[in-house]
Each structure stands twice: as C-alpha cells, then as structure tokens.
C-alpha positions as CSV (number, residue, x, y, z in Angstrom):
1,M,13.1,-8.7,0.7
2,N,11.8,-8.4,4.0
3,A,9.1,-6.4,2.8
4,L,6.3,-5.2,0.8
5,L,5.1,-2.1,-0.5
6,I,1.2,-1.7,-1.3
7,A,0.7,0.6,-4.1
8,G,-2.9,1.7,-5.6
9,T,-4.0,2.9,-8.5
10,D,-4.7,6.3,-7.1
11,T,-5.4,8.1,-4.1
12,D,-7.5,6.8,-1.8
13,A,-7.8,3.0,-3.7
14,G,-7.8,1.5,-0.4
15,K,-3.7,0.6,0.5
16,T,-4.2,1.6,3.8
17,V,-7.0,-1.0,4.5
18,L,-5.1,-3.4,3.2
19,T,-1.4,-1.8,5.0
20,T,-3.8,-2.1,8.4
21,A,-5.6,-5.7,7.4
22,L,-2.4,-7.4,6.9
23,A,-0.9,-6.3,9.8
24,A,-4.0,-7.2,11.7
25,Y,-3.5,-10.8,10.4
26,W,0.8,-11.2,10.9
27,Q,0.0,-9.7,14.7
28,I,-2.5,-12.3,15.5
29,Y,-1.1,-15.0,13.7
30,S,2.1,-14.3,14.1
31,P,3.1,-12.8,17.2
32,S,6.6,-14.3,17.9
33,R,7.9,-12.1,15.0
34,S,8.3,-8.6,14.6
35,L,6.4,-6.2,12.3
36,G,7.2,-3.0,11.4
37,I,4.9,-0.1,8.9
38,M,6.0,3.1,7.4
39,K,4.7,5.4,5.8
40,P,7.6,6.6,3.9
41,I,5.9,10.3,3.1
42,Q,3.2,11.3,4.0
43,A,1.3,15.1,3.3
44,G,-1.6,16.0,5.3
45,A,-2.8,13.9,8.9
46,G,-3.7,10.8,8.7
47,D,-2.1,6.5,8.3
48,R,1.2,7.4,10.2
49,E,-1.6,8.7,13.5
50,L,-3.7,5.5,12.3
51,Y,-0.6,3.1,12.3
52,A,0.4,4.2,15.5
53,R,-3.3,4.3,17.3
54,L,-4.4,0.8,16.0
55,F,-0.6,-1.1,16.5
56,S,2.2,-1.5,19.3
57,L,4.9,-0.7,17.0
58,N,7.7,0.1,19.0
59,Q,8.8,2.5,16.1
60,S,9.9,6.3,16.5
61,P,8.4,8.6,14.2
62,D,11.1,8.5,12.1
63,E,10.7,4.7,11.4
64,L,6.7,5.0,10.5
65,N,7.3,8.4,9.0
66,P,10.2,9.6,7.5
67,L,9.1,13.1,5.7
68,Y,6.1,14.9,7.2
69,F,4.6,17.8,4.5
70,E,1.9,19.7,5.8
71,A,0.0,20.2,3.2
72,P,-2.6,17.6,1.8
73,L,-0.4,18.1,-1.9
74,A,1.6,15.9,-4.3
75,P,4.8,15.8,-2.2
76,P,7.7,17.7,-4.2
77,I,4.9,20.6,-4.1
78,A,4.1,20.0,-0.8
79,A,7.4,19.8,0.3
80,E,7.4,23.5,-2.0
81,R,5.2,25.3,-0.3
82,E,7.6,24.8,2.8
83,G,11.0,25.8,1.3
84,V,12.4,22.2,1.3
85,S,13.0,19.3,-0.9
86,V,11.9,15.5,-0.8
87,D,15.0,13.7,0.9
88,L,14.4,10.0,-0.4
89,G,17.9,9.1,1.2
90,R,16.8,10.3,4.6
91,V,13.6,7.7,4.1
92,W,16.3,5.5,2.5
93,Q,18.3,5.3,5.8
94,A,15.3,5.2,8.1
95,F,14.0,2.3,5.7
96,N,16.9,0.0,6.1
97,K,17.5,0.7,9.8
98,L,13.5,-0.3,10.1
99,R,14.0,-3.4,7.8
100,A,16.9,-4.8,10.0
101,S,15.4,-4.6,12.9
102,R,12.3,-6.3,12.3
103,D,10.7,-9.8,10.7
104,W,9.0,-8.1,7.9
105,V,7.9,-4.3,6.9
106,L,4.9,-2.8,5.4
107,V,5.0,-0.4,2.9
108,E,2.5,2.1,1.9
109,A,2.9,4.3,-0.6
110,A,1.5,8.0,-1.2
111,G,-0.9,8.0,-3.6
112,G,-1.0,6.2,-7.3
113,L,1.9,4.5,-9.2
114,G,2.0,7.3,-11.6
115,S,1.9,9.7,-7.9
116,P,5.0,11.6,-8.0
117,V,7.7,11.6,-5.2
118,T,9.7,14.1,-7.0
119,Y,10.0,16.1,-9.6
120,E,11.6,13.2,-11.2
121,M,10.3,10.0,-10.3
122,T,7.3,8.4,-9.2
123,V,6.4,5.5,-6.8
124,A,6.2,2.9,-9.9
125,D,10.2,4.5,-10.3
126,L,10.6,4.3,-6.1
127,A,9.3,0.6,-6.2
128,R,11.7,-0.3,-8.6
129,D,15.0,0.9,-7.9
130,W,14.4,-0.2,-3.8
131,R,13.3,-3.3,-5.4
132,F,10.4,-3.7,-3.7
133,P,8.1,-6.6,-4.3
134,T,5.0,-4.7,-4.4
135,V,1.0,-5.5,-4.8
136,L,-1.2,-3.2,-6.3
137,V,-4.9,-2.2,-5.4
138,V,-7.8,-1.3,-7.6
139,P,-10.7,0.6,-6.3
140,V,-14.2,-1.4,-7.4
141,R,-16.0,0.9,-9.0
142,L,-16.7,2.2,-12.7
143,G,-13.4,2.3,-14.6
144,A,-11.7,-0.3,-12.5
145,I,-10.9,-2.1,-15.1
146,A,-9.2,0.1,-17.4
147,Q,-6.9,1.7,-14.0
148,A,-5.9,-1.9,-13.4
149,V,-4.7,-2.1,-17.0
150,A,-3.1,1.0,-16.9
151,N,-1.2,0.4,-13.6
152,V,0.3,-2.9,-14.7
153,A,1.3,-1.3,-18.1
154,L,3.2,1.6,-15.9
155,A,4.2,-1.4,-13.3
156,R,5.6,-3.4,-16.1
157,Q,7.5,-0.6,-18.4
158,S,9.2,0.8,-14.9
159,G,10.5,-2.6,-14.0
160,V,8.1,-2.7,-10.8
161,R,8.4,-6.6,-8.9
162,L,4.2,-6.9,-9.1
163,K,3.2,-10.0,-6.6
164,G,-0.7,-9.5,-7.7
165,I,-3.7,-6.9,-7.4
166,V,-6.3,-6.9,-4.7
167,L,-9.8,-5.3,-5.3
168,N,-11.1,-3.3,-2.4
169,C,-14.8,-2.5,-2.3
170,V,-14.1,1.7,-1.8
171,Q,-18.6,1.1,-0.7
172,S,-20.8,-1.5,0.2
173,R,-21.2,-3.6,-3.2
174,C,-22.9,-7.2,-3.5
175,D,-21.0,-10.2,-5.4
176,Q,-22.8,-9.2,-8.7
177,E,-21.9,-5.0,-8.2
178,I,-18.2,-6.6,-8.2
179,G,-18.6,-9.6,-11.1
180,D,-19.9,-6.4,-13.0
181,L,-17.2,-3.9,-12.1
182,A,-14.1,-5.4,-11.5
183,P,-14.3,-8.8,-12.8
184,A,-11.7,-10.8,-11.5
185,D,-11.1,-13.0,-14.6
186,L,-10.8,-10.0,-16.9
187,I,-8.4,-8.5,-14.8
188,Q,-6.3,-10.9,-14.8
189,S,-6.6,-12.1,-18.2
190,L,-5.9,-8.4,-19.7
191,T,-2.9,-7.9,-17.4
192,N,-1.6,-11.0,-16.9
193,T,-1.4,-10.1,-13.1
194,S,-3.1,-12.7,-11.0
195,V,-5.8,-11.3,-8.8
196,L,-4.5,-12.3,-4.9
197,G,-8.4,-11.7,-3.6
198,V,-11.4,-9.0,-2.5
199,M,-11.5,-6.5,0.1
200,P,-15.1,-6.0,1.6
201,H,-16.3,-2.6,2.1
202,L,-15.9,-2.1,6.2
203,A,-18.1,0.2,8.1
204,D,-15.6,0.1,11.0
205,P,-12.1,-0.2,9.6
206,T,-10.1,-0.2,12.6
207,D,-11.7,-3.2,13.9
208,L,-8.4,-5.7,14.1
209,D,-10.5,-8.7,14.3
210,K,-12.3,-8.1,11.4
211,L,-9.4,-6.8,9.6
212,A,-7.4,-10.0,10.3
213,K,-10.5,-11.9,8.6
214,V,-10.3,-9.8,5.5
215,A,-6.8,-10.4,5.2
216,S,-6.9,-14.3,6.0
217,D,-9.6,-14.3,2.9
218,L,-7.2,-12.6,0.9
219,D,-4.8,-15.3,-1.3
220,I,-2.6,-14.7,2.3
221,E,1.0,-16.8,1.1
222,Q,1.2,-14.3,-1.7
223,L,1.0,-11.7,-0.1
224,M,3.7,-12.5,3.3
225,P,6.1,-14.8,4.5
226,L,4.3,-17.1,7.0
C-alpha cells in the first residue's frame, strides 16, 4: 500500500510532528512525486488546519479530513453530541480516492492505538482492517517504556502491520535523559520492534527545513518509499 499510518501511544505523543517531518522531507527530496496527507477523523481544531497552511497539497477538504467534529473528545462521543454517527465508509472512500491520485499518502490517526474510533472499534482495529503499514510514536517521558510495550502488544494482538517505533521528545531532552527515560535498546528488546530514531524537541514545529532534517535523521528507508 502506498500509505503510512502514523499512530501514537496517546494524544500529544508527537504524531503531528512526525507527519509534518516526513511530509517536509518528501517535498524537498521527492518533488517530482505527489504527496497526500489525511487526518481521517478530527475532533476539535488543529491538525487539518496546520497541514493546509504548511503544505501545498492540492486536496479538497474531504480528502484532507473526511470527518470533523467540533468537540475535542473521542470520536464516537463527539459524534453523538452532534447527533450523527462516525461514517467510516465515507473515510474509506475519501482515502481510496486520494491514494489513487498520489504516489504516497501520510495518514495521521486520532489519539492512540487504543483510542476509540467508534463504539466497537479502536485505531488498532482500523489499522488492521484497512491493512495500513503503521509506525508508532512514543513520547520520551517517564513511563515511555511501559507505553511502548503495551502499545506494541496491542498492535500484535490486533494484527497491525507495525513497521517500527519513533521516539519523540515532547520537551527538550539531553542524550542522557533520553537514554534514561526511553532507552532504545531496552524498548527494542522488550517489544521485538525496531526503534527507527528519536525526534528532538523543536522550538518551532512549523519550520519545514528543520522538520526535513529531523526526518533525515530517522531510519527513513523504513518510513517511506524512496
């Protein structure tokens, strides 16, 4: 599949930073090939507005974000407040239309792998059913090891095709702190999943040159088609 799902351990893990970093890298180093970005379900303002501002994507609003809810809550709860349902058929149609017209599509999940998409499905279930190659973003903070272990276990139990883990510094961290809070070797050993790199904290997460540099320092061959 010419797409990558960027999932996380939870909200604010760093999915948006990784998505923008990979998009910035692609547009700089693969300018002749087309890119699409999709936020399938968004509750509250944020990511879709950022992507539209940072990148010249030539996408319709539905291609960028097929389902939008006003309340910043879990999608089934936000949808219920508006008296509607989470229409995954609409999302699937929009994704297939975008995928057919682009060389590569970045898909940013809502919340974490265990976050609900509907009252019956989680993000992990969706990743499995739609056969998304998936990368897991783990924030570098106390508890990162346990979060990585638990989310990789969920991914395996659900049948998600997990390509690897990217660690993200949600605040400024020195190498010693990163090694103490989220040691790559230990996480790899416990999860049997490759750590594809560490994203540093960015003072300006909209600087495309810096974002592209962040992506270039990751195991980029595992994350995108070159």
